[in-house]
N, C-alpha and C positions, 0 to 999 in steps of 0.2 A: 764077236766083231765089235769094233769101236766106231761109234757114230757121233758126229757133232752136228748141232743145229746152231747156225750163226745168222746174223742179219742186223739191220739197223734197229734202233729202239722203236718199239711200237709196231714192228712188222708182223708180229704174231708168232715169233719163233718159239716162245715158251708154250703157247697153246698147241702148236703143231708138235713140239717135243712131247707134250703130255699125251696127245692123241696117238703118236707113234708108240709110246711106252705102253699105253692101254692095248693097242693093236697086238703088240708082241706078247703081253701078259695073257691076252685072250687066247693065244695059241699055246699057252703053257710053256713058253720059252723063258729060260732064266734071264732076268734083267737086273742090272745095277744102273740106277739113274743118278746123275750128279747135277746138282744145281750149282753152276760155276759162274752165274751172272752176278754182277754187283747188286742188282735188284733181285732179291730172292723171292720168286713167285712160283717156282715149279711145284712146290708142295701144295700150294693153294689150287693150282691148275689140276692137280691130281686128287682134289677133293678134301684136303686137310683144312681145318680151321686155321686162322692166323695164329692162334695160340699154339696149336699143335705144330705148325710149321716152324714157329720160333723156337720150339723145344728140340729141334733136331740138333745134335751136337755138331759144332763147327769143326770141319777138318783142320782149318788153320790153327785152332786152339789145341789140337792134338798132334801138331807137327813133330814134336820131339818123340812121341810114341811111334808115329809112322816111320820116322827115320830109323829109330832104333830097331824096329822089327825088320824093315827091309834090308838094313845093313847085314843082319845075320852074322855069319862068320867070315865075311869078305875081308881078307887081310889087307887089301889095297885101300880100305877106308879106315883111317886111324880111329875115328870116333864118329858117333852120330852128329856131333856138333860140326864136323867138317863136311857134312853132306849139304849140297845145295839142290835147288829144284831140278837141275838137269843131271844130277849124279846118275850114271848108268849102272845097271846091275853087272855083276861079274861072278866068278867062282865063289861060292859061299853065300851069295845074296839070297834072301828069301823072295819068292815070287808070289804074286797075287793071282787068284783064279776068280772067275765070275761066281762060281758055286762054292759051297763049303764055308767053313768058318775060319776066321783068323782074328788076331787082336785089332787090326784096323777096322774091320767090320763091327767087331764087338764094341769098339769105342765110338764109332762115327755113324754107323748105318742104322736107319730106322726101317723096320720091316712094315711095309704099307700093304694092307689087304684091300685090294680093289675088287669090284664085282667081277672083273675079267681075270684076276689072278693076283698073286703076291709079287711085289717087287721090293728090292732094297733101294732106299733113297738116302743119298748123302748130300751134304751141302758145304760149300766152302765157308759159309758164315757171312753175314752182312758187313758192310763197311760202317764202322761205328764212329761215334764222336771221339773216342780215344785214339782213333787212327788219324784224325785230321792233323795235317801238318807234320806227321812223323812216319807215315807209312803209305805205301801204294797198294792198290787192290791186288796187284800181281803177287805180293807176298803171301796172300791167302790162296790164290790159284796155284801157287807152287806145290802145295800138297797134292793137288790133282795131277799135276805133271809128273811128280815122283811116282805116284801110283800107276799112271799110264806107262811110264818107263819100265815098271816092274810087273806089268800085266801080261799073262799068257792066256789067250782066249781062243775058243774054238768057233766053228762055223754057226752052230745053232744056239749061241749064247751071246748076249749083247750088253755092252756098256754104252749108255746114251747120255751125252753131256750137253746140257743147255749152256752154251758159252755166253760170255759177256758181250754186250751189244757193240756194234761198230768195229772199227779197225783194231781195237784193243785186243781182239782175238789173236792178232798177229804180233803181239808184244813179246812173245816168247816162242820157243820152238814147239810149243804144244800143238800148234796147228798142223804139224806133220805126224801127229800121233794117231790119226784116225784112218780107218779104211775108206770111209765116205764122209764128206762134209756136205750137208744140205744147207744151202743158202736160201733163206726165206726172203722173198722179194715181193713187194706190192707192185701193181702195174702203174708205177709213177716214175717220173724222171729221177727222183731221189732214190727210189728203190733199185733201179738199174744202175745208177751211179755207184752204189755200194757194191753191186755185183762186179762192175769193172775194176774197182779198187781191189777187191778180194782176188779176182782173177790174176791181176798183175802180181800181187804178193805171192800167190800160190804157184805161179807158172814154172819157176825153176826148181820146185821141190816135188813134182809128181803128185801133188795133192789132187785127189779125185773130188772135184767140186761140181755139184749139181744143183740147179736152181729149182726151188719149189715156189710156185706162185701162190700168193695168199690174198684174200679179199678180192678175188676175181669175180666180177658181177655179171659179165656178159662176154660175147664173142669179141667185142672191140678190145676189152681188157686182155683177153687171151692173145689176140693178134698183136697187140702192142708188145707183150712180153716175148712172144715168138720172134718178132722182128728185132728186138733189142738183144736177146741172149742166145738166139739160134738153137743149136742142138743141145746146149746145156740145160734147156728147160725140160725138166723131168715130169712134173705133174703140177696140177693147180687145184687149190681149194677155194670153194665159193662160200656163200653165206651158209651158216649152220644154225638152225633153231636149237639143235641139241647143245651146241657150245653155248649159245646165248642163255639157254635154260640153266645149264650148269653154273654159269657165271652169276645167275640170280639165286643160286643155292638150291635148285631143284635137282633131286637125285634121279635123273632120267636113266633108264636102262641103256646099256651100251648098244643093244640091238636096234635102238631107235636112231642111231647116227645115220645120216643120209647116205644112200647107196653111192652117190657120186663121190662123197668124201671117203667112204670106205674103200672105194676103188683106188682113190689116190694113195691111201695108206698101203694098199697091196702093191702099188707101183713102187713106192719107197722101199718096201720090204724086198721086192724082187731086185731092185737096184743094189741094195745093201748085200744081198746074197751073191749077186754077180761080182761085187767088189772083192769078195773073198778069193775068187779065182785069180785076181790080180795082186794078191798080197805077196810082198817080197820081203821076207824077214831080213835078208842081208841089207837091203836099202834102209829098212826101218832101223836096224841097229846102227848103220853108218850115220844116218841123220841124227840119231840120239847122241852119238859121239861128236858129230860136227857142232851141235849146239852146246854141248858141254864144254868143248874147247873154247868156243866164243865166250861163254859166260865165265869160265875159269880165268881166262886171260883178261877179259874185260873188267871184271870186278870181284870175282869169287876168290882168287888167290890173295888179293889185298885184304879182303874182308876177313877171311879165315886164317891168314898167316900161313897157309899151306899151299903147296903146289898141287892143285886139284887135277892136273892133267895125269898124275900118277894113278888116279882112281880108275882110269880106263883099262879094262882087261882086253888085250888085243886078241885073245883066243876065245872070247865069249861071243856067242851068237844066240840071241833070243829066238826061240822057235817052239813049234808045237811038240817037238821031241821032249821038251821040258814039262809037259803036262802031267807026267807021272806024279803021284802024291809025294809031297815033301814032308819031312818031319817038322813039327811046330817048334 
């Protein structure tokens, strides 16, 4: 399953992403975690030092390798250089799995051993001084979108993406690539304003958007969120001495996480599992094609000098029947 955490800056989405990743790892479920935020803090939230987190290979720096591998023998794609972030798979394309090895994971994934279990951690890479004035952050996130377009995943395996803050999450079609999007909202007017903005963006695309309250200190906070977001409110997290201790560098056992917050994580897991029953591979593939057409005609054709609409394979449907092993 593909899970996104979104929200305004400072809402705590990276912290809740890391808690959910730990929850899944503790159940020995396969997890690929991706830090797609312009501020790269997921590694630190999972217990890495700043130096270790900075050492994770940037997906954006390996974009040529990613394109070349995913292209495979797809004859509709003339070269890896003609692939853009929305290029969909077709006959001959190589697909990614959550488990197993492939050149993308070999180049970009850091295997992180947590107390709860092992996870693969990838990162888009930070926005650097070299990018100022010549690039936008979406050029880095494009590597994630390509991988999501070529991912075939099952029910008991997870890709969890910590998205960039604010409405930038909707600057590409990537927001339609997830089974469930958890919007982390504080019990404030600004927090619910972000929710309303996201809801408007997601409305026409069938995005499964659920609100996760954070920094909820009392019943009044909970009542406020309930009144503002209604049935979209899924769960709420309160103060955590465990989280505060980890932020201070204390290696506290996972078993010491407060029961109320553990219950909230189980609620998120149940919601994600339920989303699997609503998965529609036809719609997923059609949306992928929709955004590729928009990007191709909007800028991709001019940039590559190629009619990228020909990359669309009308007979191809991404689906679980493709989960059989593929040759490397």
